[in-house]
N, C-alpha and C positions, 0 to 999 in steps of 0.2 A: 289713134284715139285713146283716151283714158277711160278705161272700163272698170267699174267696181262690180265684183262678182260675189254674190252671197251664196253660201252653200257649195263652195268650190271643192270640198273634199268628198262630196257624194258621187254616185255613179255618173249622173248626168253632168254635174258641175265639173268633174275632172275633164270630161271631153270638151266642154265649152272652154275651160281654161286652156287646154292644149291648143285648141283651134284658134283662140284669140292670140296666143303667143306666136303661133306659126304665122299668123297674118301680120305680125309686127306691132300689135297693140301693147300699150302699157296696162297692166292689170294689177289691181289691188284685190286680193282674195280675202274675203271676210268669213271667218269661221270661228266656232266656239272653242275649238282646240287646234291651234296652229301646228301642233306636232303631227297632225294627220295629213299635212302637206309637206312632204320631204323634198319636193321639187325645188331646185334653185335655178333662178334665171335672172338675167340682168334687167329684164322688164317686168319682173314679178315682185310684189311686196305682199307679205302675208300679215294680216292684222286680226286681232281678236274682236269679235262682235257677236251680239245676241239679238235676234229679232224681237225678243220680248223686252229688250232694253233699247228703246228707240233712240236714245241719246248716243249710244255706242255706234249705231248704224249711221246716224246723222254725221258724226265726226268722221267716220270712215269714208263716206261717199262725197263729202264736200270737194268741189273742184273737178268732178268727173263729168265726162260727156254723156255717159249712160250708166245705168245700174241694171244688172241682170240678177234676178232672184231665182236660184235653183233650189230653193227651200222645199223640203218635203217633211211632213211630220212623221214621227215614229209610229209604229202600229199601236193603236189604242189612244193616241194623242191627237186624233183628227179634230177634236173640238177646239184645239188651240188655233186653228187656221184663221178663223175670223179675227181674233185679237191680233195675231201676227200680221195679217194683211193690213189692218188699220194702222198698226205701228209702222209698218214699212212705208205706206203711202205718206203718212205724216212726216216721217224722218227724211224721205227723199224730197218732199216739198220744202221742208225747213232748211235743207241743205242747198236749195236753189238748183237742184238737178231736175230737168224737165222730162228726160227720157227714161222710162222704166219698162223693162221687158221681163216677162214672167214665164217660167217653165210651168205650164198648166197641166190640166188633166184632160183625158179623152172622154170621160163619162158624160159630159154635157153636150157632146156633138150629136147631131141628129142622124139617125139611121133610116128614118122615114119622116114624112111631114108630121111635125108635132110629137114625134117619139124620139126621146134621147137614148143614147146607148145604155146609160145606167138603168133605164127602165125597161130595156129589152128583156124578153123572157130568159135568154141564155146568159145574161150578165152574171158573173160569179158573185155570190153572196158575200164572200170575204172581202171583196174590193169595194162594196157599196159605201161603207163609211167614208173612205178617202175620196171616192168619186163624188159623193153628195157634198162633202165639205169643199172640195175644189170648185164645184159648180156654184156654190154660194159665194166663194171669193170672186169668181168672174163677175157676178152681179155687183159686187163692191167696187171692182176696178172700173166697171162701166159708168159709175157715178163719180169717179175720181177726176179732179181737175189737173190732169197730167197727160203727157203724151205716152200713154201706156200701150203695150202690145202683149196680148195673152196668147201664148203659143202652145196649142194642144198637140200632143204626139198622136201617133197611130194607136190603135187598140192594143197591139202587141209592141212593146217598147223595151229593148234590151241591147246590151253591147253586141257589136258585130263588125261588119266591114264598113270602111269609109269609101263609098262609091261615088258620091256627088251626083247620083242620078235618082231623082224622086219626083213626086207630084205634090203640088201645093193646093190646098183647098181653104175654105173659110169656116162655115158653121156645120158642114155636113162631113160625116166620117168618110175618108177616102179609102176605097177598097180596090183590090185588083180583080182580074178576070175570074178568079175563083171565089170572090166575095170576101177575101181575107184582107186584113189591115195590119201592116207591120212596118216598122222603121228601126234602124239601128241608132243607138245613142250618138255614134260618130257622125252619121248623116244629119241627124237632128241638130247637132252642134254647127254643122256647115250652114244650115238654113237659119239658125239663130244669128250667127255672125253676119250672114248676108243681110238680114233684116236690120241689124245694128248699123251696118255700113251704108245700105241703100234702103231706107224705110219705104214700105208699101202698105203697112198695116197700122198706121197711127190711130190710136183709140179704137182698135178693132182686134178681133181674134182671128188667128189663122191656124191651119193644121197641115200635116205632112204625112205621106205614106208612099210606098213603092207602087 
């Protein structure tokens, strides 16, 4: 498949990029600073694009089978997420690409009926701005006329092992027998590419954890 990957230089984007190339896909990595992707590969092309410049994204994703957005705002710039989300949706639609997958947030997952993780008493205050902004973008995607998929990670999400063993959920936080929720970025990338290749969550959100 031909995959356009936005935010390929970030922690999550790098793992998705590597997983896509390992599986034999052609990838266009869209980043603001191409020098941040030193990787060279016969099926990889790196181009410059900015999510606040929808035209640059439209040009970069034309002709692709799917677009994956691993965009994440810098600390303090969470307010930009709404504008970025609308620019992305419009750019993908104008490019004629129907499939859009998003690296989402975990804060909007339910931990009890009617209670989202971001509103739980022990949710870290420092993470609330990004969690609330990401939750707002999910509602924007839900109204989009695209085959979108919003992929929320576990509560704890960081680089680790690539095991290929995990559990999939939908709108509820997935926890283990200790009540903990965690996933490596490597296993998250596996599940992301699984969904690209064999869609199960068209116009839906799903999540993952051990």
